[in-house]
MARSELO-670440 format. One record per residue: residue number from 1; residue in three letters; chain; y, z, x of N, C-alpha, C, O in turn. Coordinates in nm, 4 decimals. Layout:
<kolvexs>
{nr=NUM | rest=ALA | kette=A | nc2=Y | nc3=Z | nc1=X | cac2=Y | cac3=Z | cac1=X | cc2=Y | cc3=Z | cc1=X | oc2=Y | oc3=Z | oc1=X} .
...
</kolvexs>
This chain:
<kolvexs>
{nr=1 | rest=MET | kette=A | nc2=10.4536 | nc3=8.1616 | nc1=10.6987 | cac2=10.5776 | cac3=8.2285 | cac1=10.7347 | cc2=10.5461 | cc3=8.3514 | cc1=10.8186 | oc2=10.4389 | oc3=8.4112 | oc1=10.8090} .
{nr=2 | rest=LYS | kette=A | nc2=10.6425 | nc3=8.3859 | nc1=10.8999 | cac2=10.6255 | cac3=8.4985 | cac1=10.9913 | cc2=10.7266 | cc3=8.6083 | cc1=10.9575 | oc2=10.8460 | oc3=8.5818 | oc1=10.9434} .
{nr=3 | rest=VAL | kette=A | nc2=10.6776 | nc3=8.7307 | nc1=10.9448 | cac2=10.7607 | cac3=8.8467 | cac1=10.9120 | cc2=10.7667 | cc3=8.9403 | cc1=11.0324 | oc2=10.6638 | oc3=8.9728 | oc1=11.0917} .
{nr=4 | rest=LEU | kette=A | nc2=10.8862 | nc3=8.9829 | nc1=11.0676 | cac2=10.9050 | cac3=9.0884 | cac1=11.1671 | cc2=10.9299 | cc3=9.2166 | cc1=11.0894 | oc2=11.0356 | oc3=9.2339 | oc1=11.0287} .
{nr=5 | rest=LEU | kette=A | nc2=10.8322 | nc3=9.3063 | nc1=11.0914 | cac2=10.8372 | cac3=9.4316 | cac1=11.0158 | cc2=10.8666 | cc3=9.5463 | cc1=11.1105 | oc2=10.7835 | oc3=9.5804 | oc1=11.1946} .
{nr=6 | rest=THR | kette=A | nc2=10.9839 | nc3=9.6060 | nc1=11.0976 | cac2=11.0179 | cac3=9.7205 | cac1=11.1820 | cc2=10.9588 | cc3=9.8469 | cc1=11.1218 | oc2=10.9318 | oc3=9.8529 | oc1=11.0018} .
{nr=7 | rest=ALA | kette=A | nc2=10.9391 | nc3=9.9468 | nc1=11.2047 | cac2=10.8820 | cac3=10.0755 | cac1=11.1615 | cc2=10.7512 | cc3=10.0540 | cc1=11.0865 | oc2=10.7255 | oc3=10.1189 | oc1=10.9852} .
{nr=8 | rest=ALA | kette=A | nc2=10.6690 | nc3=9.9629 | nc1=11.1366 | cac2=10.5454 | cac3=9.9226 | cac1=11.0686 | cc2=10.4434 | cc3=10.0348 | cc1=11.0551 | oc2=10.3487 | oc3=10.0225 | oc1=10.9775} .
{nr=9 | rest=GLY | kette=A | nc2=10.4606 | nc3=10.1425 | nc1=11.1280 | cac2=10.3674 | cac3=10.2538 | cac1=11.1206 | cc2=10.3972 | cc3=10.3529 | cc1=11.0090 | oc2=10.3354 | oc3=10.4592 | oc1=11.0024} .
{nr=10 | rest=PHE | kette=A | nc2=10.4918 | nc3=10.3190 | nc1=10.9211 | cac2=10.5260 | cac3=10.4126 | cac1=10.8137 | cc2=10.4078 | cc3=10.4313 | cc1=10.7192 | oc2=10.3121 | oc3=10.3539 | oc1=10.7227} .
{nr=11 | rest=LEU | kette=A | nc2=10.4144 | nc3=10.5324 | nc1=10.6362 | cac2=10.3027 | cac3=10.5731 | cac1=10.5509 | cc2=10.2423 | cc3=10.4586 | cc1=10.4696 | oc2=10.1202 | oc3=10.4505 | oc1=10.4569} .
{nr=12 | rest=GLY | kette=A | nc2=10.3240 | nc3=10.3717 | nc1=10.4154 | cac2=10.2723 | cac3=10.2603 | cac1=10.3353 | cc2=10.2570 | cc3=10.1313 | cc1=10.4140 | oc2=10.2299 | oc3=10.0260 | oc1=10.3563} .
{nr=13 | rest=GLY | kette=A | nc2=10.2742 | nc3=10.1387 | nc1=10.5449 | cac2=10.2717 | cac3=10.0198 | cac1=10.6296 | cc2=10.1435 | cc3=9.9392 | cc1=10.6206 | oc2=10.1471 | oc3=9.8165 | oc1=10.6109} .
{nr=14 | rest=PHE | kette=A | nc2=10.0309 | nc3=10.0075 | nc1=10.6239 | cac2=9.9031 | cac3=9.9372 | cac1=10.6193 | cc2=9.8914 | cc3=9.8540 | cc1=10.4921 | oc2=9.8541 | oc3=9.7368 | oc1=10.4974} .
{nr=15 | rest=ASP | kette=A | nc2=9.9232 | nc3=9.9143 | nc1=10.3782 | cac2=9.9128 | cac3=9.8432 | cac1=10.2507 | cc2=10.0095 | cc3=9.7256 | cc1=10.2439 | oc2=9.9744 | oc3=9.6191 | oc1=10.1932} .
{nr=16 | rest=LEU | kette=A | nc2=10.1304 | nc3=9.7442 | nc1=10.2945 | cac2=10.2287 | cac3=9.6365 | cac1=10.2945 | cc2=10.1807 | cc3=9.5209 | cc1=10.3821 | oc2=10.1853 | oc3=9.4053 | oc1=10.3401} .
{nr=17 | rest=VAL | kette=A | nc2=10.1354 | nc3=9.5512 | nc1=10.5020 | cac2=10.0878 | cac3=9.4472 | cac1=10.5929 | cc2=9.9672 | cc3=9.3757 | cc1=10.5325 | oc2=9.9588 | oc3=9.2530 | oc1=10.5378} .
{nr=18 | rest=LEU | kette=A | nc2=9.8754 | nc3=9.4504 | nc1=10.4763 | cac2=9.7584 | cac3=9.3903 | cac1=10.4128 | cc2=9.7995 | cc3=9.2938 | cc1=10.3021 | oc2=9.7454 | oc3=9.1836 | oc1=10.2922} .
{nr=19 | rest=SER | kette=A | nc2=9.8941 | nc3=9.3346 | nc1=10.2196 | cac2=9.9427 | cac3=9.2502 | cac1=10.1113 | cc2=10.0114 | cc3=9.1245 | cc1=10.1650 | oc2=9.9896 | oc3=9.0147 | oc1=10.1139} .
{nr=20 | rest=LEU | kette=A | nc2=10.0937 | nc3=9.1409 | nc1=10.2672 | cac2=10.1612 | cac3=9.0249 | cac1=10.3267 | cc2=10.0599 | cc3=8.9263 | cc1=10.3838 | oc2=10.0730 | oc3=8.8054 | oc1=10.3645} .
{nr=21 | rest=LYS | kette=A | nc2=9.9592 | nc3=8.9773 | nc1=10.4538 | cac2=9.8575 | cac3=8.8901 | cac1=10.5134 | cc2=9.7755 | cc3=8.8175 | cc1=10.4060 | oc2=9.7413 | oc3=8.7004 | oc1=10.4222} .
{nr=22 | rest=LYS | kette=A | nc2=9.7445 | nc3=8.8871 | nc1=10.2970 | cac2=9.6696 | cac3=8.8240 | cac1=10.1883 | cc2=9.7482 | cc3=8.7090 | cc1=10.1263 | oc2=9.6908 | oc3=8.6164 | oc1=10.0691} .
{nr=23 | rest=ASN | kette=A | nc2=9.8803 | nc3=8.7166 | nc1=10.1386 | cac2=9.9665 | cac3=8.6130 | cac1=10.0831 | cc2=10.0098 | cc3=8.5109 | cc1=10.1881 | oc2=10.1049 | oc3=8.4355 | oc1=10.1674} .
{nr=24 | rest=GLY | kette=A | nc2=9.9396 | nc3=8.5093 | nc1=10.2998 | cac2=9.9600 | cac3=8.4054 | cac1=10.3993 | cc2=10.0654 | cc3=8.4307 | cc1=10.5052 | oc2=10.0975 | oc3=8.3406 | oc1=10.5827} .
{nr=25 | rest=PHE | kette=A | nc2=10.1197 | nc3=8.5512 | nc1=10.5101 | cac2=10.2207 | cac3=8.5827 | cac1=10.6103 | cc2=10.1569 | cc3=8.6287 | cc1=10.7406 | oc2=10.0534 | oc3=8.6953 | oc1=10.7402} .
{nr=26 | rest=GLU | kette=A | nc2=10.2184 | nc3=8.5933 | nc1=10.8495 | cac2=10.1841 | cac3=8.6483 | cac1=10.9802 | cc2=10.2775 | cc3=8.7668 | cc1=11.0003 | oc2=10.3976 | oc3=8.7543 | oc1=10.9763} .
{nr=27 | rest=VAL | kette=A | nc2=10.2261 | nc3=8.8809 | nc1=11.0436 | cac2=10.3078 | cac3=9.0017 | cac1=11.0524 | cc2=10.3181 | cc3=9.0489 | cc1=11.1974 | oc2=10.2186 | oc3=9.0792 | oc1=11.2632} .
{nr=28 | rest=ILE | kette=A | nc2=10.4428 | nc3=9.0538 | nc1=11.2438 | cac2=10.4739 | cac3=9.1083 | cac1=11.3749 | cc2=10.5320 | cc3=9.2468 | cc1=11.3494 | oc2=10.6369 | oc3=9.2590 | oc1=11.2863} .
{nr=29 | rest=GLY | kette=A | nc2=10.4662 | nc3=9.3495 | nc1=11.3969 | cac2=10.5097 | cac3=9.4864 | cac1=11.3710 | cc2=10.5791 | cc3=9.5487 | cc1=11.4900 | oc2=10.5493 | oc3=9.5170 | oc1=11.6051} .
{nr=30 | rest=THR | kette=A | nc2=10.6718 | nc3=9.6373 | nc1=11.4607 | cac2=10.7354 | cac3=9.7198 | cac1=11.5636 | cc2=10.7311 | cc3=9.8640 | cc1=11.5172 | oc2=10.7230 | oc3=9.8922 | oc1=11.3976} .
{nr=31 | rest=ASP | kette=A | nc2=10.7366 | nc3=9.9533 | nc1=11.6119 | cac2=10.7448 | cac3=10.0954 | cac1=11.5787 | cc2=10.7877 | cc3=10.1716 | cc1=11.7027 | oc2=10.7605 | oc3=10.1289 | oc1=11.8149} .
{nr=32 | rest=VAL | kette=A | nc2=10.8539 | nc3=10.2827 | nc1=11.6830 | cac2=10.8964 | cac3=10.3686 | cac1=11.7925 | cc2=10.7755 | cc3=10.4346 | cc1=11.8597 | oc2=10.7796 | oc3=10.4675 | oc1=11.9783} .
{nr=33 | rest=ASN | kette=A | nc2=10.6699 | nc3=10.4530 | nc1=11.7840 | cac2=10.5483 | cac3=10.5160 | cac1=11.8343 | cc2=10.4547 | cc3=10.4088 | cc1=11.8922 | oc2=10.3999 | oc3=10.3273 | oc1=11.8180} .
{nr=34 | rest=GLY | kette=A | nc2=10.4376 | nc3=10.4097 | nc1=12.0212 | cac2=10.3505 | cac3=10.3129 | cac1=12.0869 | cc2=10.2043 | cc3=10.3301 | cc1=12.0524 | oc2=10.1243 | oc3=10.2394 | oc1=12.0754} .
{nr=35 | rest=ASN | kette=A | nc2=10.1678 | nc3=10.4452 | nc1=11.9973 | cac2=10.0296 | cac3=10.4709 | cac1=11.9554 | cc2=10.0116 | cc3=10.4545 | cc1=11.8048 | oc2=9.9114 | oc3=10.4982 | oc1=11.7482} .
{nr=36 | rest=SER | kette=A | nc2=10.1077 | nc3=10.3922 | nc1=11.7419 | cac2=10.1025 | cac3=10.3723 | cac1=11.5974 | cc2=9.9802 | cc3=10.2900 | cc1=11.5585 | oc2=9.9416 | oc3=10.1974 | oc1=11.6297} .
{nr=37 | rest=ALA | kette=A | nc2=9.9205 | nc3=10.3239 | nc1=11.4464 | cac2=9.8070 | cac3=10.2463 | cac1=11.3953 | cc2=9.8479 | cc3=10.1031 | cc1=11.3644 | oc2=9.7629 | oc3=10.0144 | oc1=11.3571} .
{nr=38 | rest=ALA | kette=A | nc2=9.9776 | nc3=10.0801 | nc1=11.3460 | cac2=10.0270 | cac3=9.9459 | cac1=11.3142 | cc2=9.9881 | cc3=9.8430 | cc1=11.4196 | oc2=9.9741 | oc3=9.7247 | oc1=11.3887} .
{nr=39 | rest=LYS | kette=A | nc2=9.9709 | nc3=9.8868 | nc1=11.5422 | cac2=9.9344 | cac3=9.7897 | cac1=11.6459 | cc2=9.7941 | cc3=9.7347 | cc1=11.6243 | oc2=9.7569 | oc3=9.6350 | oc1=11.6863} .
{nr=40 | rest=PHE | kette=A | nc2=9.7163 | nc3=9.7974 | nc1=11.5383 | cac2=9.5816 | cac3=9.7492 | cac1=11.5091 | cc2=9.5748 | cc3=9.6632 | cc1=11.3833 | oc2=9.4817 | oc3=9.5841 | oc1=11.3689} .
{nr=41 | rest=TYR | kette=A | nc2=9.6715 | nc3=9.6766 | nc1=11.2914 | cac2=9.6642 | cac3=9.5969 | cac1=11.1693 | cc2=9.7699 | cc3=9.4876 | cc1=11.1598 | oc2=9.7644 | oc3=9.4051 | oc1=11.0686} .
{nr=42 | rest=CYS | kette=A | nc2=9.8653 | nc3=9.4851 | nc1=11.2511 | cac2=9.9612 | cac3=9.3752 | cac1=11.2577 | cc2=9.9034 | cc3=9.2650 | cc1=11.3473 | oc2=9.8164 | oc3=9.2909 | oc1=11.4305} .
{nr=43 | rest=ASP | kette=A | nc2=9.9519 | nc3=9.1442 | nc1=11.3298 | cac2=9.9050 | cac3=9.0344 | cac1=11.4148 | cc2=9.9468 | cc3=9.0550 | cc1=11.5599 | oc2=9.8699 | oc3=9.0277 | oc1=11.6521} .
{nr=44 | rest=ARG | kette=A | nc2=10.0678 | nc3=9.1027 | nc1=11.5790 | cac2=10.1167 | cac3=9.1439 | cac1=11.7105 | cc2=10.2037 | cc3=9.2668 | cc1=11.6905 | oc2=10.2548 | oc3=9.2910 | oc1=11.5812} .
{nr=45 | rest=PHE | kette=A | nc2=10.2199 | nc3=9.3436 | nc1=11.7961 | cac2=10.2907 | cac3=9.4720 | cac1=11.7853 | cc2=10.3768 | cc3=9.4960 | cc1=11.9090 | oc2=10.3370 | oc3=9.4649 | oc1=12.0212} .
{nr=46 | rest=TYR | kette=A | nc2=10.4942 | nc3=9.5513 | nc1=11.8864 | cac2=10.5858 | cac3=9.5885 | cac1=11.9942 | cc2=10.6352 | cc3=9.7310 | cc1=11.9725 | oc2=10.6714 | oc3=9.7687 | oc1=11.8611} .
{nr=47 | rest=GLN | kette=A | nc2=10.6365 | nc3=9.8087 | nc1=12.0779 | cac2=10.6997 | cac3=9.9401 | cac1=12.0717 | cc2=10.8485 | cc3=9.9193 | cc1=12.0949 | oc2=10.8879 | oc3=9.8464 | oc1=12.1859} .
{nr=48 | rest=THR | kette=A | nc2=10.9313 | nc3=9.9832 | nc1=12.0127 | cac2=11.0762 | cac3=9.9695 | cac1=12.0241 | cc2=11.1411 | cc3=10.1068 | cc1=12.0336 | oc2=11.0810 | oc3=10.2081 | oc1=11.9977} .
{nr=49 | rest=PRO | kette=A | nc2=11.2646 | nc3=10.1088 | nc1=12.0825 | cac2=11.3395 | cac3=10.2347 | cac1=12.0805 | cc2=11.3704 | cc3=10.2754 | cc1=11.9360 | oc2=11.3588 | oc3=10.1947 | oc1=11.8438} .
{nr=50 | rest=SER | kette=A | nc2=11.4081 | nc3=10.3962 | nc1=11.9188 | cac2=11.4486 | cac3=10.4482 | cac1=11.7890 | cc2=11.5631 | cc3=10.3634 | cc1=11.7328 | oc2=11.6499 | oc3=10.3177 | oc1=11.8072} .
{nr=51 | rest=GLY | kette=A | nc2=11.5624 | nc3=10.3430 | nc1=11.6011 | cac2=11.6610 | cac3=10.2561 | cac1=11.5380 | cc2=11.7875 | cc3=10.3218 | cc1=11.4896 | oc2=11.8670 | oc3=10.2574 | oc1=11.4212} .
{nr=52 | rest=GLU | kette=A | nc2=11.8096 | nc3=10.4480 | nc1=11.5225 | cac2=11.9339 | cac3=10.5121 | cac1=11.4793 | cc2=12.0539 | cc3=10.4388 | cc1=11.5390 | oc2=12.0458 | oc3=10.3817 | oc1=11.6477} .
{nr=53 | rest=ILE | kette=A | nc2=12.1628 | nc3=10.4414 | nc1=11.4673 | cac2=12.2831 | cac3=10.3689 | cac1=11.5094 | cc2=12.3340 | cc3=10.4155 | cc1=11.6456 | oc2=12.4008 | oc3=10.3396 | oc1=11.7158} .
{nr=54 | rest=SER | kette=A | nc2=12.3034 | nc3=10.5385 | nc1=11.6833 | cac2=12.3484 | cac3=10.5914 | cac1=11.8121 | cc2=12.2651 | cc3=10.5397 | cc1=11.9298 | oc2=12.3027 | oc3=10.5599 | oc1=12.0453} .
{nr=55 | rest=ASN | kette=A | nc2=12.1535 | nc3=10.4737 | nc1=11.9021 | cac2=12.0671 | cac3=10.4249 | cac1=12.0100 | cc2=12.1067 | cc3=10.2823 | cc1=12.0477 | oc2=12.0813 | oc3=10.1877 | oc1=11.9731} .
{nr=56 | rest=GLN | kette=A | nc2=12.1683 | nc3=10.2687 | nc1=12.1626 | cac2=12.2196 | cac3=10.1387 | cac1=12.2063 | cc2=12.1109 | cc3=10.0404 | cc1=12.2505 | oc2=12.1404 | oc3=9.9237 | oc1=12.2760} .
{nr=57 | rest=TYR | kette=A | nc2=11.9881 | nc3=10.0851 | nc1=12.2597 | cac2=11.8794 | cac3=9.9996 | cac1=12.3088 | cc2=11.7996 | cc3=9.9310 | cc1=12.1978 | oc2=11.7241 | oc3=9.8373 | oc1=12.2239} .
{nr=58 | rest=PHE | kette=A | nc2=11.8163 | nc3=9.9778 | nc1=12.0745 | cac2=11.7374 | cac3=9.9247 | cac1=11.9632 | cc2=11.7666 | cc3=9.7772 | cc1=11.9348 | oc2=11.6750 | oc3=9.6949 | oc1=11.9344} .
{nr=59 | rest=ILE | kette=A | nc2=11.8922 | nc3=9.7439 | nc1=11.9115 | cac2=11.9294 | cac3=9.6066 | cac1=11.8754 | cc2=11.8936 | cc3=9.5072 | cc1=11.9860 | oc2=11.8368 | oc3=9.4024 | oc1=11.9553} .
{nr=60 | rest=PRO | kette=A | nc2=11.9240 | nc3=9.5351 | nc1=12.1134 | cac2=11.8826 | cac3=9.4393 | cac1=12.2175 | cc2=11.7312 | cc3=9.4155 | cc1=12.2198 | oc2=11.6866 | oc3=9.3036 | oc1=12.2454} .
{nr=61 | rest=GLU | kette=A | nc2=11.6529 | nc3=9.5193 | nc1=12.1934 | cac2=11.5070 | cac3=9.5025 | cac1=12.1931 | cc2=11.4619 | cc3=9.4184 | cc1=12.0733 | oc2=11.3743 | oc3=9.3330 | oc1=12.0866} .
{nr=62 | rest=ILE | kette=A | nc2=11.5209 | nc3=9.4424 | nc1=11.9584 | cac2=11.4889 | cac3=9.3620 | cac1=11.8397 | cc2=11.5279 | cc3=9.2163 | cc1=11.8635 | oc2=11.4547 | oc3=9.1255 | oc1=11.8242} .
{nr=63 | rest=LYS | kette=A | nc2=11.6418 | nc3=9.1936 | nc1=11.9271 | cac2=11.6836 | cac3=9.0566 | cac1=11.9586 | cc2=11.5833 | cc3=8.9872 | cc1=12.0507 | oc2=11.5529 | oc3=8.8695 | oc1=12.0312} .
{nr=64 | rest=LYS | kette=A | nc2=11.5320 | nc3=9.0584 | nc1=12.1500 | cac2=11.4317 | cac3=9.0007 | cac1=12.2406 | cc2=11.3063 | cc3=8.9599 | cc1=12.1640 | oc2=11.2521 | oc3=8.8512 | oc1=12.1838} .
{nr=65 | rest=ILE | kette=A | nc2=11.2617 | nc3=9.0486 | nc1=12.0767 | cac2=11.1414 | cac3=9.0208 | cac1=11.9976 | cc2=11.1680 | cc3=8.9021 | cc1=11.9045 | oc2=11.0837 | oc3=8.8138 | oc1=11.8891} .
{nr=66 | rest=LYS | kette=A | nc2=11.2851 | nc3=8.9016 | nc1=11.8437 | cac2=11.3220 | cac3=8.7937 | cac1=11.7524 | cc2=11.3226 | cc3=8.6595 | cc1=11.8254 | oc2=11.2735 | oc3=8.5603 | oc1=11.7715} .
{nr=67 | rest=GLU | kette=A | nc2=11.3762 | nc3=8.6547 | nc1=11.9448 | cac2=11.3807 | cac3=8.5302 | cac1=12.0208 | cc2=11.2412 | cc3=8.4855 | cc1=12.0633 | oc2=11.2120 | oc3=8.3660 | oc1=12.0638} .
{nr=68 | rest=LYS | kette=A | nc2=11.1569 | nc3=8.5784 | nc1=12.0981 | cac2=11.0214 | cac3=8.5443 | cac1=12.1407 | cc2=10.9341 | cc3=8.5004 | cc1=12.0233 | oc2=10.8639 | oc3=8.3997 | oc1=12.0327} .
{nr=69 | rest=GLU | kette=A | nc2=10.9380 | nc3=8.5741 | nc1=11.9147 | cac2=10.8483 | cac3=8.5509 | cac1=11.8012 | cc2=10.9026 | cc3=8.4523 | cc1=11.6978 | oc2=10.8253 | oc3=8.3893 | oc1=11.6257} .
{nr=70 | rest=LYS | kette=A | nc2=11.0334 | nc3=8.4389 | nc1=11.6902 | cac2=11.0991 | cac3=8.3494 | cac1=11.5944 | cc2=11.0524 | cc3=8.3722 | cc1=11.4493 | oc2=11.0016 | oc3=8.2807 | oc1=11.3846} .
{nr=71 | rest=PRO | kette=A | nc2=11.0705 | nc3=8.4953 | nc1=11.3997 | cac2=11.0279 | cac3=8.5246 | cac1=11.2625 | cc2=11.1170 | cc3=8.4550 | cc1=11.1599 | oc2=11.2333 | oc3=8.4252 | oc1=11.1868} .
{nr=72 | rest=ASP | kette=A | nc2=11.0606 | nc3=8.4300 | nc1=11.0426 | cac2=11.1374 | cac3=8.3732 | cac1=10.9318 | cc2=11.2133 | cc3=8.4820 | cc1=10.8568 | oc2=11.3178 | oc3=8.4572 | oc1=10.7967} .
{nr=73 | rest=ILE | kette=A | nc2=11.1580 | nc3=8.6035 | nc1=10.8619 | cac2=11.2133 | cac3=8.7159 | cac1=10.7863 | cc2=11.2099 | cc3=8.8411 | cc1=10.8729 | oc2=11.1129 | oc3=8.8653 | oc1=10.9446} .
{nr=74 | rest=LEU | kette=A | nc2=11.3167 | nc3=8.9207 | nc1=10.8657 | cac2=11.3189 | cac3=9.0539 | cac1=10.9270 | cc2=11.3157 | cc3=9.1538 | cc1=10.8129 | oc2=11.4052 | oc3=9.1564 | oc1=10.7283} .
{nr=75 | rest=LEU | kette=A | nc2=11.2122 | nc3=9.2357 | nc1=10.8113 | cac2=11.1944 | cac3=9.3338 | cac1=10.7040 | cc2=11.1977 | cc3=9.4744 | cc1=10.7637 | oc2=11.0979 | oc3=9.5202 | oc1=10.8193} .
{nr=76 | rest=PRO | kette=A | nc2=11.3122 | nc3=9.5436 | nc1=10.7524 | cac2=11.3192 | cac3=9.6801 | cac1=10.8048 | cc2=11.2513 | cc3=9.7780 | cc1=10.7094 | oc2=11.2789 | oc3=9.7787 | oc1=10.5894} .
{nr=77 | rest=ALA | kette=A | nc2=11.1629 | nc3=9.8599 | nc1=10.7638 | cac2=11.0903 | cac3=9.9563 | cac1=10.6804 | cc2=11.1436 | cc3=10.0972 | cc1=10.6977 | oc2=11.0897 | oc3=10.1911 | oc1=10.6390} .
{nr=78 | rest=SER | kette=A | nc2=11.2472 | nc3=10.1137 | nc1=10.7761 | cac2=11.3049 | cac3=10.2462 | cac1=10.7977 | cc2=11.4522 | cc3=10.2441 | cc1=10.7600 | oc2=11.5282 | oc3=10.1593 | oc1=10.8069} .
{nr=79 | rest=SER | kette=A | nc2=11.4914 | nc3=10.3373 | nc1=10.6756 | cac2=11.6321 | cac3=10.3427 | cac1=10.6352 | cc2=11.7232 | cc3=10.3775 | cc1=10.7524 | oc2=11.8408 | oc3=10.3409 | oc1=10.7514} .
{nr=80 | rest=SER | kette=A | nc2=11.6716 | nc3=10.4472 | nc1=10.8530 | cac2=11.7560 | cac3=10.4819 | cac1=10.9677 | cc2=11.7899 | cc3=10.3585 | cc1=11.0510 | oc2=11.8883 | oc3=10.3597 | oc1=11.1249} .
{nr=81 | rest=GLU | kette=A | nc2=11.7107 | nc3=10.2526 | nc1=11.0405 | cac2=11.7392 | cac3=10.1295 | cac1=11.1146 | cc2=11.8406 | cc3=10.0409 | cc1=11.0428 | oc2=11.9044 | oc3=9.9561 | oc1=11.1053} .
{nr=82 | rest=LEU | kette=A | nc2=11.8553 | nc3=10.0600 | nc1=10.9144 | cac2=11.9464 | cac3=9.9751 | cac1=10.8378 | cc2=12.0899 | cc3=9.9819 | cc1=10.8879 | oc2=12.1581 | oc3=9.8796 | oc1=10.8941} .
{nr=83 | rest=ASN | kette=A | nc2=12.1363 | nc3=10.1011 | nc1=10.9235 | cac2=12.2731 | cac3=10.1148 | cac1=10.9730 | cc2=12.2941 | cc3=10.0365 | cc1=11.1019 | oc2=12.4028 | oc3=9.9829 | oc1=11.1238} .
{nr=84 | rest=SER | kette=A | nc2=12.1946 | nc3=10.0289 | nc1=11.1860 | cac2=12.2041 | cac3=9.9500 | cac1=11.3089 | cc2=12.1992 | cc3=9.8011 | cc1=11.2785 | oc2=12.2791 | oc3=9.7237 | oc1=11.3311} .
{nr=85 | rest=LEU | kette=A | nc2=12.1057 | nc3=9.7616 | nc1=11.1940 | cac2=12.0829 | cac3=9.6206 | cac1=11.1666 | cc2=12.1945 | cc3=9.5554 | cc1=11.0847 | oc2=12.2196 | oc3=9.4358 | oc1=11.0992} .
{nr=86 | rest=ILE | kette=A | nc2=12.2601 | nc3=9.6311 | nc1=11.0009 | cac2=12.3620 | cac3=9.5737 | cac1=10.9116 | cc2=12.4763 | cc3=9.5082 | cc1=10.9914 | oc2=12.5357 | oc3=9.4108 | oc1=10.9451} .
{nr=87 | rest=PHE | kette=A | nc2=12.5065 | nc3=9.5599 | nc1=11.1084 | cac2=12.6139 | cac3=9.5042 | cac1=11.1893 | cc2=12.5738 | cc3=9.3713 | cc1=11.2544 | oc2=12.6595 | oc3=9.2991 | oc1=11.3055} .
{nr=88 | rest=TYR | kette=A | nc2=12.4455 | nc3=9.3391 | nc1=11.2529 | cac2=12.3958 | cac3=9.2171 | cac1=11.3179 | cc2=12.3272 | cc3=9.1240 | cc1=11.2185 | oc2=12.2469 | oc3=9.0396 | oc1=11.2581} .
{nr=89 | rest=LYS | kette=A | nc2=12.3580 | nc3=9.1385 | nc1=11.0906 | cac2=12.2865 | cac3=9.0633 | cac1=10.9881 | cc2=12.3033 | cc3=8.9115 | cc1=11.0011 | oc2=12.2131 | oc3=8.8370 | oc1=10.9626} .
{nr=90 | rest=LYS | kette=A | nc2=12.4141 | nc3=8.8651 | nc1=11.0533 | cac2=12.4333 | cac3=8.7206 | cac1=11.0681 | cc2=12.3495 | cc3=8.6642 | cc1=11.1827 | oc2=12.3167 | oc3=8.5455 | oc1=11.1836} .
{nr=91 | rest=GLU | kette=A | nc2=12.3159 | nc3=8.7473 | nc1=11.2767 | cac2=12.2337 | cac3=8.7040 | cac1=11.3880 | cc2=12.0889 | cc3=8.6993 | cc1=11.3482 | oc2=12.0035 | oc3=8.6647 | oc1=11.4298} .
</kolvexs>
């Protein structure tokens, strides 16, 4: 299975990704910080715009990544992204 993990550079990101990989998941990470360490421990990594609801570029970028990578699961790791993502949960 493939997981799209947003905000993968968060403090516990490395441990979460390591655990997911040990359990057979492929992890596609995203983060607002293009220099995030997550780009080294995720299987693939994308820099994304900030996920605040006021940022109109976040959802279109996540949709592009979703279409390209075709993840089975979207796992948001930032509470600030939840408000943006909740409006697109059916997609």
